[in-house]
C-alpha positions in Angstrom: 101.9 126.2 121.9 101.7 124.3 118.8 98.5 124.2 116.9 97.7 120.6 115.8 94.5 120.0 113.9 92.3 116.8 113.8 93.8 115.3 110.7 97.4 115.7 112.0 96.3 113.9 115.2 94.9 111.2 113.2 97.9 110.8 111.1 100.1 110.7 114.0 97.9 108.0 115.6 98.0 106.0 112.4 101.8 106.2 112.2 102.2 105.1 115.8 99.9 102.1 115.3 101.8 101.1 112.1 105.3 101.5 113.8 104.1 99.4 117.0 102.5 96.8 114.7 105.6 96.5 112.6 107.8 96.3 115.8 105.6 93.5 117.2 105.9 91.6 113.9 109.6 92.0 113.8 109.9 90.7 117.4 107.7 87.7 116.6 110.0 86.8 113.8 112.7 86.1 116.3 110.4 84.1 118.6 110.3 80.5 117.5 107.2 79.2 119.3 103.6 78.5 118.1 102.2 81.4 120.1 104.4 83.7 118.1 102.3 83.2 115.0 99.2 84.0 116.8 100.7 87.2 118.2 102.1 88.0 114.9 98.8 87.7 113.2 96.5 89.1 115.9 98.3 92.0 117.6 100.7 93.0 114.7 98.2 92.5 112.1 95.4 94.3 113.9 97.6 97.3 114.7 98.7 97.6 111.1 95.1 97.3 109.9 94.0 100.0 112.3 96.9 102.3 111.1 96.0 101.8 107.5 92.3 102.4 108.0 92.8 105.4 110.1 95.3 106.8 107.5 92.9 106.1 104.5 90.0 107.6 106.4 92.0 110.7 107.1 93.0 111.1 103.4 89.4 110.7 102.3 87.8 112.9 104.9 90.2 115.9 104.8 88.8 118.7 102.7 90.8 120.0 99.8 92.2 123.5 100.4 91.0 125.0 97.2 87.2 124.2 98.1 
């Protein structure tokens, strides 16, 4: 079985959040109703923000191999 450490799990989660957020925002661009803007900002923006925060936290909290 493949060995996946904690930072790889976090990176995968961040990538999935970013991809889903971008997909939601792309779908909302084709939807021409007022609710589309709310979904665009809340759902898409929140998922992208979560993905970015998790990615940056993973980069900062991962120890350097030489230490």
